[in-house]
C-alpha positions, -999 to 999 in steps of 0.1 A, spaced: 75 280 421 98 289 393 124 302 417 126 267 433 133 249 400 158 277 390 179 271 421 178 233 416 187 236 379 216 259 387 236 232 404 259 225 374 262 261 363 287 289 370 290 304 405 274 336 392 244 318 379 240 298 411 243 329 432 217 348 410 193 319 412 198 316 450 192 353 455 160 352 435 148 322 455 157 338 488 138 369 478 106 349 472 111 322 498 89 335 525 60 340 500 65 305 486 66 290 521 34 309 530 16 293 500 29 259 509 20 261 546 -15 274 537 -20 246 511 -21 268 481 -5 247 453 -7 252 415 -27 226 396 5 213 380 42 215 387 72 209 365 102 199 386 138 196 374 145 175 344 110 182 331 92 159 355 55 168 357 34 164 388 -3 168 397 -24 158 427 -8 144 458 26 138 441 26 175 432 24 186 469 52 162 478 73 173 449 70 210 458 77 203 495 108 183 486 121 207 460 115 236 484 137 218 510 164 210 485 164 246 472 167 259 508 197 237 514 214 248 482 206 285 487 213 287 524 244 265 525 257 263 561 228 284 574 203 257 564 204 237 597 194 267 618 169 284 595 134 288 608 116 284 575 137 253 564 129 238 598 92 244 595 93 229 559 110 198 572 84 193 599 56 199 575 68 172 550 79 148 578 44 150 593 29 134 561 57 109 556 57 98 593 19 95 594 20 73 563 49 52 578 28 48 610 -1 33 590 22 12 567 54 5 588 67 -24 566 68 -6 533 101 -3 515 114 2 480 93 22 456 64 23 480 83 36 510 59 65 510 25 67 495 34 60 458 65 56 436 65 93 425 63 106 461 89 81 472 113 92 445 110 128 457 116 118 494 146 97 482 161 129 467 157 146 501 172 117 521 201 114 496 208 151 502 205 147 539 179 174 544 161 160 574 174 165 609 146 147 627 150 113 611 180 91 601 185 100 564 208 70 558 183 45 573 155 59 552 177 59 521 185 22 527 148 13 532 139 30 499 168 12 481 157 -21 495 132 -39 473 99 -44 490 
C-alpha cells in the first residue's frame, strides 16, 4: 500500500520523482489490486497528509486512493485500463448500494460516514468515475444535508 501513497504524495514533486513513484506503483499494481479484490486489507492505513483509517473507512480509503493513484500513474491510458475499470466498478458497487438504501443523503453523509464521503469526494473531484456523473455527485456532497 506504500506505493499508492507514494504516487499520491509525488503530485507536487519533480517529474523524475513522480515518474519513479509511478513506476514503483505500476510494478506492484496487479498485486495490490489482487489484495483489494480478495478483501485482504491491512488493519490500519495511513493515507496522504497522515490521515489514518481503520475498519470500513480503511477499505474505502484504500479503494479511492488506488483509483487516484491509477489515474496519476496511467495518465491518458487510465480510461481504457482493465484494472482501473475493475477498481471503479468495485468501489461503485458499495457506494451505489448505499445510495439505493439512502437515496436522499447529501453533504457529509453522502456515503456511509463522513470519512468515507470525504474519500469519495476526492475521487469525484478528480473525475475518476466513468459510470456516474462526477459533477452531480460532487454537487450532492457539497450540498448540506
